[in-house]
Residue frames relative to the residue before (quaternion, step in Angstrom):
aa qw qx qy qz dx dy dz
X 1.0000 0.0000 0.0000 0.0000 0.00 0.00 0.00
X 0.4215 -0.7378 0.4576 0.2618 3.44 -0.85 0.79
X 0.8102 0.1507 -0.0161 0.5663 3.61 0.76 -1.18
X 0.1949 0.7976 -0.5343 0.2010 3.57 0.53 1.31
X 0.2572 0.7474 -0.5711 0.2214 3.54 0.82 1.02
X 0.1698 -0.8471 0.5029 0.0270 3.57 -0.29 1.29
X 0.4125 0.7236 -0.4654 0.2992 3.52 1.22 0.17
X 0.3905 -0.7034 0.5235 0.2805 3.55 -1.01 0.70
X 0.5535 -0.6241 0.4613 0.3022 3.46 -1.23 0.59
X 0.4049 -0.7074 0.4836 0.3190 3.65 -0.82 0.64
X 0.4743 -0.6565 0.5066 0.2958 3.38 -1.16 0.65
X 0.5431 -0.6002 0.4592 0.3660 3.61 -1.06 0.51
X 0.4815 -0.6678 0.4968 0.2746 3.66 -0.97 0.76
X 0.5374 0.6084 -0.4165 0.4093 3.61 1.17 -0.25
X 0.6121 0.5976 -0.3559 0.3763 3.51 1.14 -0.70
X 0.5761 0.5743 -0.3614 0.4558 3.63 1.27 -0.50
X 0.5874 0.5754 -0.4118 0.3928 3.69 0.96 -0.39
X 0.6851 0.4623 -0.2846 0.4858 3.67 1.15 -0.44
X 0.5704 0.5770 -0.4098 0.4169 3.55 1.21 -0.04
X 0.1072 -0.7680 0.6311 0.0208 3.53 -0.90 1.11
X 0.3412 -0.7536 0.5173 0.2193 3.60 -0.55 1.09
X 0.4880 -0.6591 0.4921 0.2921 3.48 -1.13 0.68
X 0.5048 -0.6157 0.4764 0.3730 3.58 -1.00 0.52
X 0.5010 -0.6586 0.4522 0.3328 3.60 -0.96 0.75
X 0.5456 -0.6349 0.4292 0.3391 3.54 -0.98 0.68
X 0.3917 -0.7233 0.5045 0.2624 3.51 -0.87 0.71
X 0.0867 -0.7896 0.6072 0.0160 3.56 -0.67 1.14
X 0.2077 -0.7741 0.5899 0.0980 3.46 -0.62 1.20
X 0.7215 -0.4055 0.3498 0.4389 3.54 -1.23 -0.59
X 0.2518 0.8230 -0.4737 0.1868 3.56 1.31 0.39
X 0.6687 0.4772 -0.2764 0.4987 3.64 0.93 -0.89
X 0.6075 0.5628 -0.3070 0.4689 3.55 0.98 -0.93
X 0.7178 0.4420 -0.2520 0.4752 3.52 0.81 -1.04
X 0.6357 0.5255 -0.3454 0.4476 3.64 0.98 -0.68
X 0.6581 0.5018 -0.3057 0.4709 3.52 1.06 -0.85
X 0.6449 0.5376 -0.2927 0.4575 3.58 1.02 -0.85
X 0.6529 0.4810 -0.2931 0.5064 3.63 1.09 -0.82
X 0.6554 0.5190 -0.3252 0.4419 3.57 0.95 -0.78
X 0.6272 0.5174 -0.3246 0.4833 3.60 1.10 -0.77
X 0.6663 0.5299 -0.3007 0.4299 3.57 0.87 -0.98
X 0.7172 0.4679 -0.2472 0.4534 3.39 0.83 -1.22
X 0.6121 0.5376 -0.3334 0.4745 3.60 1.15 -0.72
X 0.6653 0.4737 -0.3032 0.4910 3.66 0.87 -0.80
X 0.6251 0.4928 -0.3461 0.4967 3.73 0.95 -0.59
X 0.6968 0.4631 -0.3305 0.4368 3.55 0.82 -0.71
X 0.6207 0.5216 -0.3381 0.4779 3.54 1.05 -0.68
X 0.6464 0.5213 -0.3256 0.4521 3.59 1.02 -0.77
X 0.6524 0.5060 -0.3119 0.4702 3.56 1.01 -0.80
X 0.6448 0.5185 -0.3138 0.4658 3.54 0.99 -0.72
X 0.6094 0.5106 -0.3225 0.5138 3.61 1.06 -0.88
X 0.6679 0.4941 -0.3416 0.4394 3.65 0.69 -0.90
X 0.6370 0.5342 -0.3073 0.4631 3.63 0.86 -0.99
X 0.6987 0.4685 -0.2729 0.4668 3.59 0.79 -1.09
X 0.6496 0.4774 -0.3295 0.4914 3.64 0.89 -0.74
X 0.6206 0.5441 -0.3425 0.4489 3.70 0.94 -0.72
X 0.6755 0.5160 -0.2471 0.4652 3.48 0.98 -1.12
X 0.6966 0.4624 -0.2913 0.4649 3.56 0.98 -0.87
X 0.6171 0.5416 -0.3426 0.4566 3.51 1.19 -0.61
X 0.6524 0.4972 -0.3231 0.4719 3.57 1.04 -0.70
X 0.6316 0.5300 -0.3234 0.4643 3.56 1.02 -0.69
X 0.6352 0.4915 -0.3330 0.4941 3.65 1.07 -0.82
X 0.6712 0.4874 -0.3433 0.4405 3.62 0.81 -0.87
X 0.6769 0.4665 -0.3181 0.4722 3.57 0.87 -0.78
X 0.6470 0.4845 -0.3708 0.4574 3.62 0.91 -0.48
X 0.6411 0.5113 -0.3196 0.4748 3.57 1.04 -0.81
X 0.6810 0.5378 -0.2849 0.4072 3.57 0.91 -0.90
X 0.7928 0.3028 -0.1127 0.5168 3.44 0.91 -1.19
X 0.5822 0.5964 -0.3995 0.3818 3.52 1.11 -0.05
X 0.2877 0.7985 -0.4925 0.1927 3.62 -0.93 0.21
């Protein structure tokens, strides 16, 4: 091939004068608060499940001891 110059033409640097960068998005502590709330609620849910399982196990043990024999 005779003219196989595959290099791209450079853009004019004057085009960058029209470029206006967007303002960065404001990120608050929203993600931090969501993670903290998730950890807290997850721990609370685990504690309630453990409390229920312990109460059920205690009732089963009392019933076994009371009616066994």
